[in-house]
Structure formats: structure tokens, C-alpha cells
N, C-alpha and C positions, 0 to 999 in steps of 0.2 A: 834430337832434331830442332836445331835452333831457328829454322826458317819458320815455324809456327808460333813463336813467341810474339811477334809483332801483331799476328792475327788475334791471339788471345788478348793482347793489350787493346786491341780495337774493340772487341766485344765488352771489355771491361768499361771502356770508355762511352759506348753506346747505351749500356744498360742503365747507368745513372740518369741519363737524359730522358729515357722513357719513363722511369720511375718518378721523375720530377713532373712530367706531363700528367701521369696518372694522379699524383697527389693534387696537382692544380685543379684537375677536373673534379676530383673528389670533393675538394674544398669548396667549389663554385656549386656542386650539385648537392652537397649536404643539406642546406636548408630546405630546398624543393623535395629531396628524397625523405627528409625527416617529415614534413608535412604531408607528403603523399602517403607515407607509411601509416601515419596516424589516423588518416581519412580511410585507407583501406582496411585497417584493423576494425573499424566500425561498420563500414558499408563496403562490400564488394560483391561481385556476381555469385561467387561460390557460396558465401553466407546466405544470400537471398534465395538461391536455389535450395539450400538445406532448409531454410525457414519455410519455404513454400512446401516442401515435402511434408513437414510437421503439421502444417495447415491443412493440406489435402488429406493427410491420414486422419486428422480429427474430423473434418467434414465427412469423410467416407464412413467412419465408424457412427456417426450420427445418422447418416442415411441408412446404414445397415440395421440400426436399432429400430427406425420407424418404418422401413420399407414393408416388411413382411405384414405387420399389422395393418397398415394402410391398405396393401393389396387384398387382404381379406375383406375389410370394411368396403372397398370399392367393389369387389366382386358381388358382395350381398346387395348393395345399393343399386348396382347396375341390373341385377336380375330383377329386383322390385321394379325399376323404371321401365324394363322391358314388359313385365307382365301387366303393369297399369295400362300399357297401350292397347292390350286386347280386352279390357274390361268394358262392358257396354256402358256408354255414357249415360247419366242421369243426374238430375238436380240442376239448378241455375248456376251454381259455383263449380260446375265440373271443369270449365275451361280454364278458370283462374287456378284451380287446385292442380290441373294437369301441368300448366305453364310453371308453377312453383316447383314441382317435381323435376320438370326437365331443366329448369334454371340451375338447381342444385347438382343435378346430374352432369351438366356442361361443366360447371365449376370443378367437379371431381374429375372430369375427363382431362381439363386444362392443367389441373394440379398434377395429375399423373404424367401428362406430356412433359411438363416442367421438371419433374422429378427425373425422367429418364434422359432429358436433354442435359440436365445437371451431371449425371453419372457420366455421359458421353464426354461432357467437356473436362471433367476431372480426369478421364482416361488420356485424353489428348494433352492435357497439361503435364500429366505424369510421364507421358513419352517424351515430350519436349524437354522436361527437367532431366530425365535419364540421358538425352543426347547432348544437353549443355554440359553436365557433369563429366560426361566422357570426353568432351572436347577440353575443358578446363584441366582435366588430369592428363592431357597429352600435350607434346611439344606445340609452342604457339604457331609453328609453321606447318603442322601437320594437317590442318583443315583450311579450306578456302574461307577467306574472310567474308565475301558475299554470302555463302552458305550458311556461316554461323550467324550473320546478322538477320537471314531470313528465319532461322530457327528461333532467334531471340524474338522477332516480330510475332511469329506464331505462338511462341510460348506467353508472352504478355497478353496477346488477344484472348487466348483460350482462357487465362486466368480471370481477365476483367469480364469475359462472357459469364463465367460461373458466377462472379458478383452480380451481374445484371440478372441473371436468373433467379438467384435467391431473393434479390429485391422485388422482381415480378411475382415471386411466390407469396410475398406477403398479401397482395390483393386477392389472390385466390384463398388464402387462409381466412381473410376477413369475410369473404363471400360465404365460405362454408359455416363460420361461427355465426353468422347472422341470419342464414337461411336453412340450416339443418332442421331446426324445430319446426317453423312452419311447413316445410316440404313434407316431413314426416306425417304432421297432422293432417295435410291435404290427402297424403295416400292413404291414411286410415278412413277419411271420408269417402274416398273413391272406392276402396275395396278393403274392408276390414280382414278378410282371408289372405290378401296379398301381403298386408302389413304384418299380420301374425307369422307368416313364413319368414318375413324379413327379421322380426324379433326373436323367433326361434333360431335362426342362424346365428345371430350375435348375442343370444342369451340376454335380451334386454326388454324395456317396457317403454311405451310413450309416456305414461304416468306413473313412473315406478315408485314402490315403497321404500322403506328404509333399506331393506336388504336386496333390493334389484338396482339393475343399472338403467340409466337413461340412455335411450338410443340415440338421441342427438349429441349427447356427450360424447358416446362411442365414436361417433363420426368425426366430431371435432377433435377429439384428443388422438385420434390416428393420424392427424396431419401434424405438422411442425408447430409448436406454440409461437404465438406472434413475437414475444419478447425474446425467445431464442433465435428466430430468424433474424431479428434486428441485430444481435449480438454477432450472429455469423456474417451479416453484411458488413458490419463495422470491422470485424476481424479481416475479412477478404479485401476490404478498401485499404486498410493499414498495410497488408502485405504486398498489394499490388503497388502501392505508393512506394514501399521499400524496394521492390523490384525495379520500378521505373528509375527511382533515384540512384540506384546502383548501376544501372545503364547510363544515366546521364553523367554521372561521376566519371565512369571509365571513359566516355567519349570526350569529356572535358579535358581530362589528363592526358589523353592521346593527342588531342588537337592544340591545346594551350600550354601544356606543360611537358614538352617531349624531352627526351635525354639531353644532356648538356652538349654531347658530341654532335647533335643535330642542330644545335644553337650556335655554333661557332661562326663568327663572322668571316667573310672572305680575307680581310686584312690580318687576322689572328692566324688563319690557316696558312697564308702565304709566308708570314714570319716564322712559323714553325718549320715550314719546308725549306726556308732560306738556312735556318740554323742547322737543320739536319743535313743539308747538302753541304755546307761548309765544314761541318764536323767530318763527314764522310770522305770529302776531298783531302782534308788534311790526314785522315788516317790512311788513305790510299798512297799519298806522298810518302808516308812512313814505311809502307810495305814495298814500294818501289826501291826506296833508299836501302832498305834491308836486302 
């Protein structure tokens, strides 16, 4: 079938032209692609989400370690604070003692609220991370870009909220450490019986001996240590900065360093079209002659 030989020759002529264009694009795009790959090897959204998963797991384990002990101590102090309300007031310092107990009780309530808010924020952040990792492992056009950006905003906001809650918890821990002992002394002055029930529940004393526990220390140690909270805040701040930087780098690459074929000038595009049309017209003339 000799009639197809000119067509085969045409295909052979067109193929090198495309190869040359691809080589030119690769040469022009190589420095940008190399710089882009170096940056993305260090900072990208997928790495940021995996690092955030490790941080969330670490923070969750710490909360699980302290949560049960704190709830036991909180229940004991809450019962004591409620029982003190029904004790007949006597003495000149009753009002101050009662306010001291209520002040520490409110600090424990605020600490508990902060604790559960942090757990809820961690769950929300974990859900956002799972959604983003699913999106990153799927084709780029499989999800709406606006929905993806909305999930990213929610993801970053929820993690920053965790950092804010941990920072606010430092003030509650300071209130507990400075007012636990005075409030327990006030409770013993109002009603020794009520305080003895509290001490029996936690197996502690107001003025312990060598082998006994201090009730104030039991309350303070049930909360997060101050230096540990500071380390967690620093860790969350660094992780949030890494996530934000990954989002910023991706946005800058998409808007300021697009692929080379999107950066072609109209003149170069026209010249390529002219070369292609001239080559195709010459090949068509060969076919007609054949």
C-alpha cells in the first residue's frame, strides 16, 4: 500500500518538531522546577498535615494522661465548695474565707471548660486534616478549589484556636497554684468536718507529715505543669507557622511561578503556530502530489 508512505513520512516530520518544542520548554522550566522542587521537599501541605497529626497525637496523649486525675480532684473540690455553702456562717473572716474557696472553685471550672474546649478543637482539627489528606491523595481536579480553600481556612483556624486555649490555660494554672493552699485553709476554718471529707476522698492532709500528701499539691499537680504548658504553646505556634508557611508557598508558586506553557508570550505562540502551519502545508502538498 504505497499510498500511506507519504503520510508516514509526514508523521516522522511532525514528531521531531514537537520534541524540539518540549525540549525548549524543559530547558526554560528547569531552573524554576528545580527551585520549586527544593522548596517543596522541605515545606509542602502534605508534610505540614502529617506533622500536625504527630503534634495532635502528642497533645492528645498528654491530655489523656492528666484528664482522669484532674476530674477526680475537681469532683472532690466541687463537692467541698457546695457543702461549704450550707454551713452556718460564723466568725469575722467567714466572708473572706468563703470568697477564697469560690475563687479557686471558679478557677477549676474555667480550667475544666478550657480542657474540654481544647479536646473539641483537637477533634475539629483532626477532621480537617483527614479531609485535606484525602484531597491531596486524589486528582487535583477531583475537588472544588473553593471548598478546598474553605477546609484549609477551617484547618488553620482550629489549630490556632488550640494554641490560644493552651496559652489561656496558663493563667488558670497560675491561679490554682497561688490560691489552692489559702482556699483549703479557709475551708478548714469554715468547717473542719467538710474539709476532713475532702481530705479523706483524696487521701491528703492540710498540714501533712513526711508520709502524707499535701492537699494543695494534689490540686495543683492534677493540672498541667506551667513549664509543660509553655512548651506545648511553643510547639503549637511553630506547627501553626509551618502550616501557614506551606499554604503561603503554595499560593505564591501558583500565582507567581506558573508552568512555562502558561507564560508564553503572544509573539512566541504566534511564531510557533506559523511554523507548524507552514510545515503542515508542505506535507499536505506532498500528499496531493503523491
